[in-house]
C-alpha positions in Angstrom: -8.5 108.0 28.7 -7.2 109.2 25.5 -9.7 112.1 24.7 -8.7 115.5 22.7 -9.3 118.7 24.7 -11.5 120.0 21.7 -14.0 117.2 22.0 -14.2 117.7 26.0 -14.9 121.4 25.5 -17.7 120.8 23.0 -19.3 118.2 25.5 -18.8 120.6 28.3 -20.6 123.4 26.2 -23.5 121.3 25.4 -23.5 120.2 29.3 -23.7 124.0 30.2 -26.8 124.6 27.8 -28.8 121.5 28.2 -28.3 120.2 31.5 -27.3 123.6 33.5 -29.7 125.7 31.4 -27.3 128.5 30.9 -28.2 131.2 28.6 -26.6 131.4 25.0 -24.7 134.4 26.1 -23.0 132.7 29.1 -22.2 129.6 27.0 -20.6 131.7 24.5 -18.4 133.5 27.0 -17.4 130.1 28.3 -16.7 128.9 24.6 -14.5 132.1 23.8 -12.3 131.5 27.0 -11.9 127.9 26.6 -11.2 128.1 22.8 -8.4 130.7 23.7 -7.0 128.1 26.1 -7.1 125.5 23.3 -5.3 127.7 20.8 -2.5 128.4 23.5 -2.0 124.5 23.7 -1.9 124.3 19.9 0.5 127.1 19.6 2.9 125.4 21.9 2.6 122.0 20.3 1.5 120.7 23.6 -0.3 117.3 23.7 -4.0 117.7 23.1 -5.0 114.8 25.3 -7.2 116.1 27.9 -5.4 114.1 30.8 -2.1 115.8 29.7 -3.5 119.3 29.2 -5.4 119.5 32.4 -2.2 119.9 34.6 -1.6 122.8 37.1 1.7 123.6 35.3 -0.2 124.1 31.9 -3.0 126.1 33.6 -0.5 128.4 35.3 1.5 128.8 32.2 -1.7 129.9 30.3 -2.6 132.4 33.0 1.0 133.7 33.2 0.9 134.2 29.4 -2.3 136.2 29.6 -0.7 138.6 32.3 2.4 138.9 30.0 0.1 139.9 27.0 -1.4 142.8 29.1 -4.8 141.3 30.0 -6.7 143.2 32.5 -7.0 141.5 36.0 -10.8 141.3 35.6 -10.3 139.3 32.2 -7.9 137.1 33.8 -10.1 136.2 36.6 -13.0 135.4 34.2 -10.7 133.2 32.1 -9.6 131.5 35.3 -13.2 131.0 36.5 -14.0 129.3 33.2 -10.9 127.0 33.6 -12.2 126.0 37.0 -15.6 125.2 36.1 -14.2 123.2 33.0 -11.8 121.3 35.5 -14.6 120.4 37.9 -16.7 119.0 34.7 -13.5 116.9 33.7 -13.2 115.5 37.2 -17.0 114.8 37.6 -16.7 112.9 34.0 -13.6 111.2 34.9 -11.5 112.7 32.3 -8.9 113.4 35.0 -8.3 112.0 38.6 -7.4 115.4 40.1 -8.5 118.9 39.9 -5.5 121.0 38.9 -7.4 124.3 39.2 -7.7 124.0 43.0 -4.4 125.5 43.6 -4.9 128.3 41.3 -6.1 131.4 43.1 -8.2 134.2 41.5 -6.6 137.7 41.1 -8.2 140.1 43.7 -10.5 142.5 42.1 -11.5 146.1 43.3 -15.4 146.0 43.1 -16.4 149.3 41.4 -19.5 150.7 42.7 -22.4 150.3 40.4 -23.8 153.0 38.1 -27.2 154.1 38.9 -29.5 157.2 38.4 -30.4 159.5 41.2 -34.1 159.3 42.2 -34.6 162.7 40.4 -33.3 161.5 37.2 -35.6 158.4 37.3 -38.6 160.9 37.9 -37.7 162.7 34.6 -37.1 159.4 32.9 -40.7 158.5 32.7 -43.2 161.2 33.3 -46.6 160.2 31.6 -47.6 157.1 29.8 -47.5 157.9 26.2 -50.2 157.1 23.7 -48.5 156.3 20.3 -47.5 152.6 19.9 -43.7 152.9 19.4 -43.1 155.2 22.3 -45.7 153.2 24.7 -43.6 150.1 24.0 -40.2 151.8 24.8 -41.8 153.6 27.9 -43.0 150.2 29.2 -39.6 148.5 28.6 -38.0 151.1 30.7 -40.4 151.1 33.3 -40.2 147.2 33.6 -36.4 147.4 34.0 -36.5 150.2 36.7 -40.0 149.1 38.5 -38.9 145.3 38.9 -35.0 145.4 38.6 -35.1 142.5 36.1 -32.3 141.7 33.9 -31.9 142.2 30.1 -32.1 138.5 29.4 -35.3 138.1 31.6 -37.2 141.0 30.0 -36.0 140.0 26.7 -37.7 136.5 27.3 -41.2 137.8 28.7 -44.3 136.7 27.0 -47.8 138.4 27.3 -48.8 135.7 29.8 -45.7 136.3 31.9 -47.6 139.4 33.5 -50.3 138.7 36.0 -52.3 142.0 36.0 -54.6 140.9 38.9 -51.9 140.5 41.3 -49.4 143.1 39.7 -46.6 140.9 39.3 -44.4 139.4 36.4 -42.9 136.0 36.2 -39.3 135.8 35.1 -36.7 133.2 34.3 -33.3 134.2 35.7 -29.9 132.5 35.6 -30.0 128.8 35.4 -33.9 129.2 34.5 -34.6 129.8 37.9 -38.2 131.2 38.2 -39.0 134.2 40.4 -42.0 136.5 40.9 -41.3 140.2 41.0 -43.9 143.3 41.6 -44.5 145.7 39.1 -45.1 149.4 39.6 -48.6 151.0 39.0 -47.2 152.9 36.2 -45.8 149.8 34.7 -49.2 148.1 34.9 -50.8 151.1 33.6 -48.3 151.2 30.6 -48.7 147.3 30.1 -52.4 147.6 29.9 -52.3 150.2 27.2 -49.6 148.4 25.3 -52.0 145.3 25.2 -54.7 147.3 23.7 -52.6 148.0 20.7 -50.8 144.8 20.6 -51.6 142.9 17.3 -51.8 139.5 19.0 -52.7 139.2 22.8 -51.9 135.4 22.8 -50.4 134.8 26.2 -47.7 132.5 24.6 -46.7 135.3 22.2 -43.6 137.5 23.1 -44.5 140.7 25.0 -42.2 143.1 23.4 -42.0 142.9 19.6 -40.4 144.8 16.7 -42.3 146.4 13.7 -42.3 142.9 12.0 -44.2 141.5 15.0 -41.2 139.3 16.1 -39.6 139.3 19.5 -37.7 142.3 19.9 -33.7 141.8 19.9 -31.6 142.3 22.8 -29.5 144.9 21.0 -32.7 146.8 20.1 -33.6 146.8 23.7 -30.2 148.1 24.7 -30.4 150.9 22.1 -34.0 152.0 23.4 -32.9 152.2 27.1 -29.4 154.0 26.0 -31.6 156.6 24.2 -33.8 157.1 27.1 -31.1 157.2 29.7 -29.1 159.9 27.6 -32.0 162.3 28.2 -31.4 162.4 31.8 -27.8 161.3 32.5 -24.4 162.3 31.2 -22.9 159.1 32.4 -21.1 156.9 29.8 -22.7 153.8 30.8 -26.5 153.9 29.8 -27.2 150.1 29.9 -30.5 148.3 31.2 -28.2 147.2 34.0 -28.0 150.7 35.2 -31.9 150.8 35.7 -31.4 147.5 37.6 -28.7 149.0 39.7 -31.0 152.1 40.3 -33.8 149.9 41.5 -31.7 148.0 44.0 -29.9 151.2 45.3 -33.2 153.3 45.7 -34.8 150.2 47.6 -31.8 150.1 50.0 -31.9 153.8 50.4 -35.6 153.5 51.2 -34.8 151.2 54.0 -35.6 147.9 52.2 -34.1 144.7 54.0 -31.1 143.3 52.0 -32.5 139.9 52.0 -35.8 141.1 50.4 -33.6 143.0 47.7 -31.5 139.8 47.1 -34.7 138.1 46.4 -36.3 140.6 44.2 -32.8 140.6 42.2 -32.7 136.8 41.9 -29.2 137.0 43.4 -28.0 133.3 44.4 -25.7 134.7 47.2 -26.3 137.8 49.6 -22.8 138.7 48.9 -23.7 139.8 45.4 -26.3 142.0 46.8 -23.8 143.5 49.6 -22.5 145.8 47.1 -25.7 148.0 47.4 -24.9 148.5 51.2 -21.8 150.4 50.2 -23.9 152.6 47.8 -26.3 153.4 50.7 -23.5 154.0 53.2 -22.2 156.5 50.8 -25.5 158.2 50.5 -25.9 158.4 54.4 -22.3 160.0 54.7 -23.5 162.6 52.1 -26.7 163.5 54.0 -24.6 163.7 57.3 -21.9 165.9 55.7 -24.7 168.2 54.4 -27.0 168.2 57.5 -24.7 168.0 60.5 -23.3 171.5 61.7 -20.0 170.0 62.7 -19.6 167.5 59.9 -17.6 170.0 57.7 -15.1 170.8 60.6 
């Protein structure tokens, strides 16, 4: 089959968006990595036929070049993951007869412990529900993140009808448009009710969090709101919505929550992803032990 690499990449990206329901952010990440691979092929005047390009020697050469150019291990691992996914697609669509990425092993990564707030910091983060409109919206955003552990993309996509006041839960759509129901704290519900009272349009199909123009608030604006709020209680460099998600999971684990329940609340596909929070809790246990046991300091 004499098909150009660029054509198959375009088909693959459309497949991720329409059939796999990947977010635009994820699709863009795949696009960036695969376009870099295509540029590598073009710079070396290699054949652009998909059958000639998708060879293990070519893929290895690309990865080797990334390493030589000083790319970080995590960056290389991400680009290799994109190539592996693309290779599986090419095999599925019969562009190739053998998956060349199977022989490529991903570089081992040291998993950093997630950045999270202490419980005392979260207590200072949102003290009382404010009365004025803008602060009320920002307060509610932060409380939704910390109280439910939802992702930035999930909060951004919330509509007014996503919240079930009666049962105290919110319906979110995670990765791959997978739906899940997560609980809301009493503080989040109180803030939501007050926020609705000043909302210009309470139509359940309208976006929940809006800007001054009445349009759905942007992801970047949400990030700025969280960063500003976190800067009041934390000196850590990382002050993103994910810090609140990590704090949610860590505090649940420290409080004795079952890891399988935490996995479901976070919307993780695998228990391995949630496993990192057991390391955080283990550190907390060791800290308490060292502080409390009379022989620990010896």
